[in-house]
TIGUGU-510682 format. One line per 8 residues: number of its first residue (from 1); their letters; for each residue x, y, z of N, C-alpha, C. Coordinates in pm, whole numbers, plus 50000, padded with zeros to 5 digits. Each point is the difference from the previous one (the first is absolute). Layout:
% residues N
NUM	A	X/Y/Z/X/Y/Z/X/Y/Z | ...
This chain:
% residues 352
1	MTNHCISS	50084/49884/49999/49917/50110/50005/50087/50134/49998 | 49979/50087/49903/50076/50119/49996/49975/50098/50110 | 50100/50094/50031/49980/50089/50105/49881/50095/49975 | 49977/50030/49861/49891/50087/49976/49868/49931/50028 | 49993/49870/49971/49877/49932/50029/49968/49986/50154 | 50116/49968/50070/49983/49999/50150/49952/50135/50051 | 50064/50106/49951/49965/50136/50043/49849/50030/49974 | 49962/49957/49882/49857/50036/49955/49907/49915/50094
9	RGETFFLN	50033/49871/50020/49910/49921/50083/50006/50045/50150 | 50114/50048/50038/50007/50063/50137/49918/50121/50020 | 49996/50082/49896/49914/50117/50007/49859/49965/50003 | 49955/49901/49926/49863/49944/49989/49967/49955/50141 | 50079/49915/50057/49968/49944/50135/49985/50105/50105 | 50089/50103/50005/49991/50100/50093/49891/50097/49986 | 49958/50022/49870/49890/50084/49975/49864/49926/50044 | 49997/49870/49979/49891/49925/50044/49985/50004/50161
17	LRFLLIVC	50127/49989/50061/50008/50014/50141/49956/50130/50051 | 50037/50105/49933/49960/50133/50041/49858/50025/49991 | 49932/49947/49904/49854/50008/49992/49935/49926/50127 | 50047/49880/50026/49932/49930/50110/50022/50070/50128 | 50114/50068/50017/50033/50071/50123/49918/50116/50014 | 49971/50076/49886/49916/50116/50012/49860/49970/50034 | 49951/49878/49962/49869/49951/50036/50008/49985/50161 | 50103/49938/50050/50016/49972/50139/50003/50128/50073
25	VFVGNAIE	50069/50101/49944/50007/50135/50070/49861/50054/50010 | 49918/50005/49897/49875/50064/49996/49906/49923/50094 | 50009/49856/49997/49909/49925/50084/50040/50020/50145 | 50130/50003/50025/50034/50011/50141/49963/50134/50060 | 50013/50113/49921/49953/50126/50048/49850/50013/50006 | 49933/49930/49911/49855/50003/50000/49938/49935/50126 | 50062/49889/50046/49942/49921/50116/50057/50053/50129 | 50091/50089/49993/50060/50043/50140/49901/50054/50092
33	PLITRLAG	49895/50080/49971/49912/50043/50098/49920/49885/50063 | 50001/49873/49945/49923/49896/50053/50080/49902/50087 | 50132/50012/50010/50086/49906/50068/49982/49991/50150 | 49947/50108/50051/49985/49997/50151/49872/49936/50043 | 49913/49972/49906/49878/49929/50043/49955/49877/49919 | 50082/49969/49904/49974/49875/49918/50133/49914/49994 | 49989/49884/50062/50128/49922/50013/50049/49953/49859 | 49909/49970/49914/50043/49954/49868/50071/50108/49921
41	MEALYMWI	49953/50123/50009/50065/50113/49934/50131/50033/50063 | 50008/49984/50130/50131/50013/50065/50102/49904/49959 | 49954/49873/49987/50105/49909/49959/50045/50027/49852 | 49904/50028/49913/50039/50029/49866/50088/50117/49986 | 49969/50104/50082/50088/50119/50001/50137/49973/50050 | 50012/49923/50104/50135/49972/50052/50082/49912/49906 | 49922/49907/49932/50069/49909/49898/50055/50083/49892 | 49927/50091/49947/50040/50093/49891/50123/50080/50040
49	FTFHMPLF	50001/50048/50120/50112/50084/50043/50118/49929/50031 | 49994/49857/50008/50130/49932/50018/50087/50000/49874 | 49936/50027/49890/50077/49982/49876/49994/50123/49903 | 49888/50073/50001/49976/50094/49881/50096/50117/50002 | 50031/50060/50112/50098/50111/50001/50139/49949/49976 | 50054/49895/50060/50128/49949/49959/50008/49962/49855 | 49891/49941/49940/50016/49965/49859/49988/50123/49912 | 49919/50099/50041/49997/50121/49917/50142/50067/49999
57	VLVTGYFA	50059/50003/50107/50136/50061/50015/50098/49919/49914 | 49987/49864/50006/50091/49912/49918/49982/50024/49855 | 49871/50017/49953/49970/50029/49862/50060/50131/49958 | 49990/50097/50091/50050/50130/49969/50156/50000/49988 | 50061/49919/50073/50147/49976/49992/50039/49936/49865 | 49919/49900/49967/50020/49929/49876/50000/50092/49877 | 49900/50081/50001/49984/50095/49878/50095/50116/50004 | 50049/50041/50121/50096/50103/50022/50132/49971/49929
65	RSNLFGDS	50034/49880/49980/50131/49956/49945/50010/50065/49865 | 49894/50027/49926/50010/50061/49861/50021/50146/49998 | 49975/50073/50107/50010/50144/50002/50050/50051/50131 | 50099/49940/50054/50050/50046/50122/50111/50115/49988 | 50075/49981/49899/50110/50092/49984/49990/50086/49874 | 50080/50101/49985/50006/50082/49884/49875/50094/49981 | 49990/50044/49876/49880/50091/49981/49872/49949/50028 | 49974/49855/49972/49879/49939/50025/49972/49997/50151
73	GRKALLQI	50107/49973/50075/49982/49999/50147/49968/50135/50050 | 50055/50099/49955/49975/50135/50048/49859/50044/49964 | 49954/49956/49886/49863/50038/49945/49901/49924/50091 | 50034/49874/50039/49906/49925/50084/49984/50061/50130 | 50115/50049/50056/49989/50069/50132/49918/50122/49998 | 50025/50078/49894/49926/50128/49985/49846/49974/49983 | 49960/49893/49916/49860/49971/49988/49933/49952/50129 | 50074/49914/50067/49943/49951/50130/49983/50119/50094
81	GLQYAIFQ	50098/50086/50007/49986/50107/50093/49889/50095/49960 | 49975/50029/49868/49898/50074/49955/49864/49937/50028 | 49991/49874/49982/49873/49918/50032/49973/50015/50153 | 50103/49996/50076/49977/50011/50142/49950/50148/50038 | 50063/50102/49942/49959/50138/50030/49856/50013/49960 | 49955/49953/49882/49863/50029/49946/49901/49924/50094 | 50019/49872/50033/49905/49925/50072/50006/50034/50146 | 50112/50032/50054/49996/50038/50139/49922/50137/50021
89	TLYLALDA	50008/50083/49904/49924/50128/50002/49839/49970/49984 | 49969/49906/49908/49866/49964/49976/49932/49930/50132 | 50068/49896/50044/49955/49931/50117/49985/50084/50126 | 50103/50088/50025/50001/50081/50117/49892/50099/49989 | 49970/50057/49883/49900/50095/49978/49858/49943/50039 | 49985/49881/49926/49874/49933/50020/49975/49947/50143 | 50107/49972/50064/49988/49949/50143/49958/50120/50090 | 50062/50118/49975/49973/50122/50079/49853/50037/49973
97	LWFHVHNT	49954/49992/49884/49865/50036/49968/49890/49899/50019 | 50038/49866/49993/49900/49902/49995/50032/49873/50071 | 50117/49931/49972/50016/49870/50055/50026/49999/50156 | 50083/50092/50050/50034/50009/50141/50042/49873/50058 | 50107/49934/49945/50056/49884/50050/50067/50018/50123 | 49980/49913/50103/50056/50017/50133/50150/50001/49986 | 50058/50083/50083/50151/50012/50014/50079/50039/49868 | 49928/50071/49918/50064/50048/49875/50101/50107/50040
105	HYSYFAPY	50121/49994/49939/50098/50101/50018/49992/50087/49870 | 49959/50130/50008/49992/50090/49884/50137/50049/49967 | 50087/49920/49948/50139/50032/49964/50033/49924/49878 | 50092/50062/49915/50055/49928/49887/50111/49904/50041 | 50041/50004/50133/50097/49909/50045/49944/49874/50072 | 49870/49983/49997/49932/49884/50054/49899/49957/49901 | 50036/49902/49918/49915/49955/49887/49859/49962/50049 | 49903/50037/49927/49863/49973/50020/49952/49853/49973
113	LLLWFLAS	49985/49918/50099/49955/49866/49985/50081/49929/49887 | 49944/49956/49887/50064/49928/49903/50114/50058/49925 | 50014/50137/50013/50113/50067/49936/50134/49969/50061 | 50008/49928/50108/50127/49967/50059/50081/49924/49882 | 49929/49926/49916/50076/49914/49910/50082/50089/49905 | 49941/50106/49957/50077/50095/49912/50128/50056/50062 | 49972/50050/50131/50111/50054/50075/50117/49900/50020 | 49961/49880/50035/50096/49882/50030/50063/49962/49871
121	HVCWRLLK	49923/50005/49889/50055/49953/49871/50128/50090/49964 | 49984/50128/50017/50105/50093/49980/50124/49958/50078 | 49972/49981/50138/50110/49957/50089/50057/49869/49970 | 49921/49906/49958/50061/49861/49962/50102/50022/49882 | 49959/50079/49910/50086/50017/49885/50127/50065/50038 | 49992/50105/50083/50121/50065/50039/50093/49912/50088 | 49934/49930/50087/50078/49903/50085/50067/49890/49916 | 49927/49955/49895/50054/49890/49924/50125/50058/49923
129	MLIHRWSL	49987/50125/49949/50113/50056/49925/50120/50017/50103 | 49968/50030/50115/50108/50021/50102/50077/49868/50017 | 49937/49895/50013/50069/49868/50033/50008/49901/49866 | 49986/50070/49885/49995/49904/49879/50124/49929/49984 | 50117/50042/50037/50129/49938/49985/50022/49890/50091 | 49921/49985/50106/50024/49904/50105/49948/49855/49937 | 50053/49900/50067/49954/49859/49950/49867/49984/50050 | 49925/49911/49932/49861/49964/50035/49975/49971/50140
137	PQQIITSI	50084/49910/50062/49985/49970/50142/50015/50121/50093 | 50090/50084/49967/50016/50126/50075/49875/50090/49989 | 49949/50009/49879/49885/50085/49977/49880/49942/50092 | 49983/49868/49991/49878/49946/50061/50018/50003/50155 | 50117/49966/50048/50025/50012/50151/49987/50140/50048 | 50054/50092/49920/49988/50139/50055/49861/50049/49994 | 49925/49964/49899/49863/50049/49991/49912/49935/50119 | 50026/49867/50034/49927/49939/50101/50027/50061/50143
145	LLGISVGY	50136/50033/50017/50043/50074/50114/49933/50133/50014 | 49990/50073/49891/49939/50134/50006/49850/49983/50025 | 49947/49905/49941/49849/49970/50024/49969/49981/50145 | 50086/49920/50065/49988/49967/50143/50035/50114/50081 | 50100/50075/49970/50052/50109/50092/49909/50121/49999 | 49930/50024/49889/49914/50119/49986/49896/50001/50106 | 49956/49889/50047/49895/49990/50099/50047/50055/50133 | 50120/50010/50024/50056/50061/50130/50008/50154/50008
153	LPVDGVWF	49973/50059/49876/50019/50149/49995/49889/50066/50096 | 50041/50101/50063/49897/50076/50080/49921/50100/49926 | 49939/49963/49888/49919/50099/49918/49878/49919/49953 | 49902/50084/49945/49880/49945/49941/50047/49943/49867 | 49967/49867/49985/50049/49943/49873/49936/50050/49867 | 49897/50076/50007/49934/50048/49877/50073/50111/49941 | 50082/50080/50078/50076/50114/49940/50100/49954/49900 | 49987/50055/49884/50088/49970/49883/49979/49848/49961
161	SISRTFVF	49893/49936/50056/49990/49857/49979/50119/49925/50027 | 50072/50045/50112/50126/49937/50033/49986/49860/50051 | 49898/49975/50066/49983/49858/50056/49985/49901/49882 | 49898/50029/49911/49968/49909/49889/50125/49989/49901 | 50060/50114/49976/50104/50004/49914/50108/49892/50036 | 50040/49998/50127/50101/49907/50037/49949/49854/50034 | 49876/49997/50044/49941/49872/50028/49978/49918/49878 | 49970/50060/49891/49971/49926/49879/50109/50008/49896
169	FPFFIIGY	50108/50061/50036/50121/50016/49918/50054/49861/49959 | 50015/49891/50088/50050/49874/49962/49929/49945/49885 | 49866/50025/49977/49919/49945/49891/50029/50063/49874 | 50039/50127/50008/50034/50079/49875/50140/49942/49956 | 50087/49977/50085/50127/49930/49962/49980/49865/49939 | 49921/49923/50060/49970/49872/49943/49949/50000/49858 | 49903/50089/49989/49933/50023/49872/50097/50039/49897 | 50082/50096/50030/50098/50063/49905/50097/49885/49950
177	HLSFARLR	50035/49903/50074/50097/49906/49966/49920/49865/49968 | 49875/49992/50000/49933/49876/49974/50021/49950/49861 | 50039/49873/49977/50011/49938/49866/49863/49923/49977 | 49946/50047/49891/49872/49937/49952/50029/49853/49961 | 50109/49978/49931/50038/49861/49960/49997/49908/50115 | 50068/50038/50103/50008/49915/50127/49872/49986/50064 | 49912/50116/50000/49871/49990/50057/49915/49904/49922 | 50011/50004/49868/49920/49905/49916/50038/49858/50022
185	AFYTRNVK	50129/49975/50022/50046/49859/50011/49957/49951/50144 | 49993/50092/50103/49966/49958/50117/49856/49950/50020 | 49912/50080/49935/49856/49971/50017/49958/49889/49900 | 50043/49882/50028/49944/49887/49931/49856/49965/50037 | 49939/49909/49928/49859/49982/50039/49975/49957/50145 | 50086/49915/50049/49987/49949/50134/50032/50121/50103 | 50096/50079/49960/50019/50121/50096/49882/50096/49999 | 49947/50020/49886/49880/50090/49987/49884/49941/50086
193	ILSMTASV	49975/49877/49988/49892/49947/50089/50033/50004/50145 | 50118/49976/50035/50042/50015/50139/49992/50142/50046 | 50041/50098/49914/49997/50137/50046/49860/50051/50012 | 49910/49951/49905/49859/50047/50008/49943/49944/50119 | 50031/49878/50035/49938/49938/50131/50048/50075/50118 | 50131/50038/50000/50056/50078/50113/49930/50129/50014 | 49965/50072/49890/49928/50127/50015/49861/49985/50050 | 49926/49901/49955/49875/49977/50058/49998/49952/50145
201	LLLLFIAI	50105/49929/50033/50019/49958/50146/50030/50115/50092 | 50075/50091/49940/50033/50118/50077/49874/50086/50026 | 49915/50009/49899/49863/50073/50016/49919/49929/50109 | 49999/49862/49992/49927/49928/50107/50057/50019/50138 | 50137/49998/50007/50063/50020/50127/49962/50129/50058 | 49999/50114/49916/49972/50122/50048/49844/50005/50053 | 49924/49927/49919/49854/50000/50032/49963/49938/50132 | 50084/49902/50043/49966/49935/50128/50076/50067/50117
209	GGMNIAPG	50052/50120/49967/50076/50077/50107/50141/49958/50025 | 50067/49937/49904/50132/49958/50026/50113/50113/49979 | 49955/50118/49955/50100/50098/49975/49946/50123/50073 | 50022/50006/50123/49950/50103/50084/50101/50120/50011 | 50016/50072/49898/50089/50113/49998/49915/50128/49959 | 50048/50117/50045/49932/50124/49953/50026/50030/49857 | 49901/50043/49927/50013/50037/49855/50123/50093/49971 | 50031/50089/50101/50109/50093/49994/50129/49942/49961
217	WLYGNMTY	50025/49866/50054/50120/49937/49961/50006/49972/49845 | 49894/49968/49939/49994/49976/49857/50001/50131/49920 | 49955/50116/50055/49996/50128/49934/50142/50043/49978 | 50089/49980/50106/50136/50048/49997/50019/50151/50017 | 49886/50063/50044/50019/50147/50008/50014/50050/50151 | 50025/49912/50090/50004/50045/50145/50135/49943/50059 | 50054/50078/50099/50117/49962/50072/49953/49891/50108 | 50102/49948/50063/49964/49894/50096/49930/50064/50120
225	VQLGEPAW	50036/50120/50032/49935/50077/50115/49851/50019/49954 | 49973/50039/49885/49860/50016/49945/49919/49878/50005 | 50079/49891/49978/49929/49867/49992/49988/49942/50144 | 50045/50064/50108/49987/49961/50127/50095/49892/50044 | 50118/49992/49924/50097/49903/50035/50141/50067/49995 | 50029/50076/50103/50125/50082/50005/50124/49918/50044 | 49988/49878/50031/50116/49916/50050/50112/49998/49902 | 50115/49983/50045/50119/49996/49911/50006/49881/49910
233	YTGFFRLL	49924/49895/50032/50010/49890/49913/49883/49991/49895 | 49920/50106/50001/49886/50005/49905/50040/49989/49856 | 50121/50035/49966/50048/49984/49860/49995/49859/49952 | 50008/49903/50094/49997/49862/49952/49864/49962/49958 | 49901/50068/50050/49851/49980/49950/49999/50035/49851 | 50066/50118/49970/50001/50044/49859/50073/49902/49905 | 50102/49938/50049/50070/49902/49923/49912/49878/49973 | 49929/49953/50107/49904/49885/49985/49886/50035/49893
241	LYLLQLVA	49963/50130/50011/49898/50048/49916/50043/50004/49857 | 50124/50030/49975/50057/49993/49867/49992/49858/49941 | 50024/49899/50085/49991/49865/49956/49862/49965/49967 | 49900/50036/50076/49864/49977/49976/49954/50068/49866 | 50046/50123/49980/49970/50068/49873/50054/49934/49879 | 50133/49959/50016/50059/49926/49883/49929/49873/49969 | 49957/49924/50097/49930/49877/49976/49861/50038/49938 | 49930/50098/50057/49865/50029/49943/50016/50057/49862
249	AASFLAFV	50102/50082/49974/50018/50054/49860/50030/49890/49901 | 50097/49904/50038/50041/49890/49911/49877/49911/49967 | 49922/49980/50103/49874/49920/49983/49903/50064/49902 | 49984/50127/50016/49908/50076/49912/50043/49997/49850 | 50128/50003/49985/50048/50000/49865/49955/49883/49915 | 49959/49895/50058/49964/49881/49929/49860/50013/49939 | 49929/50111/50042/49863/50021/49935/50016/50086/49877 | 50117/50055/49970/50024/50091/49891/50016/49931/49868
257	PWHRSALT	49917/50036/49897/50021/49934/49865/50130/50037/49946 | 50060/49907/49918/50125/50024/49934/49989/50065/49862 | 49878/49985/49942/49993/50033/49855/49916/50136/49989 | 50018/50058/49887/49938/50128/49968/49840/49983/49996 | 49934/50097/50051/49857/49990/50001/49939/50141/50016 | 49865/50015/50020/49952/50134/50026/50058/50054/50128 | 50040/49914/50095/50049/50056/50123/50138/50072/49978 | 50075/49957/49892/50124/50066/49980/49987/50148/49962
265	DMGRRTLY	49910/50025/49906/49975/50137/49955/49951/50082/50117 | 49911/49945/50084/49947/50080/50110/50105/50016/50105 | 50095/49906/50010/50116/50020/50092/50094/50122/49954 | 49990/50039/49885/50073/50127/49960/49936/50122/50057 | 49877/49996/50045/49922/50122/50032/49966/50003/50146 | 50073/49915/50083/49961/50001/50144/50040/50117/50076 | 50083/50091/49949/50025/50126/50062/49872/50081/50010 | 49915/49986/49898/49877/50082/49995/49905/49947/50112
273	VFLLHGFI	49989/49875/50014/49919/49944/50104/50049/50043/50138 | 50136/49987/50016/50061/50027/50127/49969/50149/50040 | 50028/50093/49917/49987/50147/50034/49853/50040/50005 | 49910/49940/49920/49861/50043/49996/49911/49930/50108 | 50026/49876/50035/49921/49921/50078/49973/50062/50134 | 50100/50071/50047/49986/50061/50137/49882/50096/50009 | 49968/50069/49895/49882/50089/49990/49878/49924/50014 | 49987/49884/49937/49882/49916/50012/49995/49943/50144
281	IRLAALSP	50107/49954/50051/49996/49946/50135/49951/50101/50102 | 50047/50118/49984/49970/50104/50107/49852/50047/49981 | 49953/50001/49875/49858/50030/49974/49912/49888/50057 | 50034/49870/49984/49928/49891/50057/49994/50008/50154 | 50115/50043/50055/50002/50007/50148/49908/50102/50047 | 49974/50111/49924/49916/50107/50043/49847/49960/49978 | 49978/49901/49911/49859/49952/49979/49955/49911/50110 | 49869/49968/49995/49946/49901/50103/50013/49856/49960
289	IYDWIHSD	50076/49973/49892/50002/49867/49949/50044/49900/50097 | 50106/50035/50087/50053/49904/50097/49916/49978/50111 | 49898/50090/50029/49905/49971/50106/49895/49895/49945 | 49981/49975/49885/49912/49895/49953/50062/49865/50006 | 50121/49984/50019/50063/49865/49998/50022/49946/50136 | 49937/49882/50023/50011/49939/50136/50042/49854/49994 | 50046/49953/49888/50050/49860/49987/50108/49994/49898 | 50080/49892/50010/50107/49978/49910/49936/49974/49854
297	AASLGIIA	49890/49937/49994/49935/49979/49879/49959/50124/49929 | 49952/50091/50076/49965/50142/49944/50117/50068/49953 | 50120/49972/50067/50129/50065/49957/50037/49961/49863 | 49961/49891/49948/50036/49959/49869/49952/50104/49900 | 49905/50077/50024/49952/50103/49908/50114/50111/49993 | 50062/50033/50120/50105/50098/50000/50123/49950/49923 | 50027/49868/50015/50120/49949/49931/49972/50001/49847 | 49885/49963/49960/49965/49995/49859/50004/50140/49944
305	AAVAMTLL	49955/50101/50075/50002/50139/49950/50145/50050/49985 | 50086/49963/50094/50137/50036/50010/50073/49936/49863 | 49962/49875/49972/50066/49939/49882/49951/50058/49871 | 49863/50032/49996/49941/50072/49886/50061/50135/49977 | 50020/50076/50111/50060/50135/49984/50146/49989/49955 | 50067/49897/50046/50143/49983/49948/49994/49978/49858 | 49912/49927/49949/49987/49966/49852/49972/50123/49922 | 49911/50082/50064/49962/50122/49930/50106/50100/49991
313	LCQPFVRR	50075/50021/50115/50108/50093/49996/50119/49956/49925 | 50009/49877/49966/50111/49939/49905/49962/50029/49846 | 49881/50061/49970/49963/50003/49864/50070/50119/49938 | 50031/49983/49865/50077/50108/49926/49938/50134/50010 | 49867/50011/50001/49935/50130/49999/50037/50078/50131 | 50020/49926/50111/50031/50064/50122/50149/50064/49990 | 50084/49920/49936/50144/50054/49978/49992/50125/49905 | 49914/50000/49892/50001/50111/49922/49940/50127/50075
321	LSSPMIEP	49911/49986/50084/49934/50101/50066/50099/50062/50114 | 50070/49910/50061/50073/50040/50128/50152/50007/49987 | 50047/49964/49874/50152/49996/49990/50061/50133/50026 | 49942/50112/49962/50074/50130/50024/50028/50018/50153 | 49916/49940/50080/50018/50014/50152/50077/49883/50053 | 49991/49889/49946/50071/49880/50059/50138/49974/49932 | 50009/50032/49882/50131/49996/49921/50026/50136/49945 | 50020/50101/50079/50019/50135/49950/50137/50012/49930
329	SIQWLLNL	49997/50095/49899/50123/50030/49934/50102/50057/50102 | 50124/49952/49980/50103/50057/50082/50096/50089/49919 | 49958/50029/49879/50099/50071/49911/50024/50147/50064 | 49903/50057/50066/50029/50123/50048/50091/50000/50119 | 49993/49890/50078/50107/49977/50104/50139/49986/49948 | 50011/49919/49887/50120/49984/49929/50061/50132/49948 | 49903/50078/49955/50045/50135/49941/50050/50085/50118 | 49926/50000/50110/50052/50081/50116/50127/49943/50046
337	ERRATHSF	50022/49874/50004/50126/49945/50043/50113/50041/49902 | 49966/50001/49872/50107/50032/49905/50039/50152/50007 | 49900/50084/50021/50025/50144/50011/50078/50026/50128 | 49963/49931/50115/50064/50019/50126/50147/49964/49984 | 50024/49877/49935/50136/49942/49980/50088/50097/49909 | 49932/50045/49897/50071/50097/49908/50030/50123/50071 | 49909/50057/50080/50026/50128/50073/50103/49976/50109 | 49997/49896/50069/50111/49972/50091/50125/49986/49937
345	GTRSASKP	50009/49931/49885/50124/49981/49933/50049/50129/49949 | 49913/50089/49947/50052/50129/49954/50055/50086/50111 | 49937/50003/50113/50046/50076/50112/50133/49952/50049 | 50016/49871/50004/50123/49938/50043/50119/50023/49908 | 49965/50006/49866/50104/50026/49905/50051/50145/50001 | 49903/50089/50047/50034/50139/50003/50089/50037/50115 | 50008/49911/50105/50081/50041/50118/50149/49984/49952 | 50086/50099/50051/50137/50002/49968/50071/49885/50060
């Protein structure tokens, strides 16, 4: 198999994965208001959170290998930064006027809910460039140590998305270096069956109360003090959680199709679902819809609606309508950068 063929099939697989993950994101956020009163929704929610954020970061790392350095890397950083500025402004404005989410920090230095991913994505890229020349074991070990150590900082973990940036950094490193050929060879038919079974068993284990941990551990956005575990040895819990997340992530990968399909094309537009679905979730939270749901069976309607809205937001017409906001042109930023560089160079050259 040629390298080009492997690369193409790898892109297909990870685009399929990205679509399945954005479905999990939407479903997880949609059922969150129900988890304190419906055991089934709580189990599903906790199961999703064991793998969906680690895998989303892993996928992000995988695709970052194509544009981490040079002009393409600089353009990617500028576009992510601009996306963050636009949507942080929109979400904060709507929250102040309408949503009123509890404990919101009205600051550009504290990402609004889901926007932590954009802020952390910029940091992951910069951190990866900083340690790029290190060996792979050094990168992984360092990222794990940083992920464990950040929990001891005496700060609120949401500022600058510092907690999630370091907690999930190991998965970015793994994704960046992940070999699709080795992944494909590993997931034989028997391994896929075993992995799927392990994923289902994990869900059942959570459902019977076998994983009694606070959701904050899976969010990765709080320090150990905020989690109520300030002891010096708490970092070992984070290390054990990494093992759980790796197993959960590896198990879920078995559900991902290998071949190109409609999922693949929709996987190219998951950014639109990610940035827009927060508005739908917040509007649903303001409505009385959750007051009408009193059983896990009734919650299936919420799950179905979340899946349907994911499919809707993945449609090409949504991209056409919202691309100026979600994928804004950064040419004006490049022009500003060029003029600033030219001006600085001119002044420096004029000095005696």
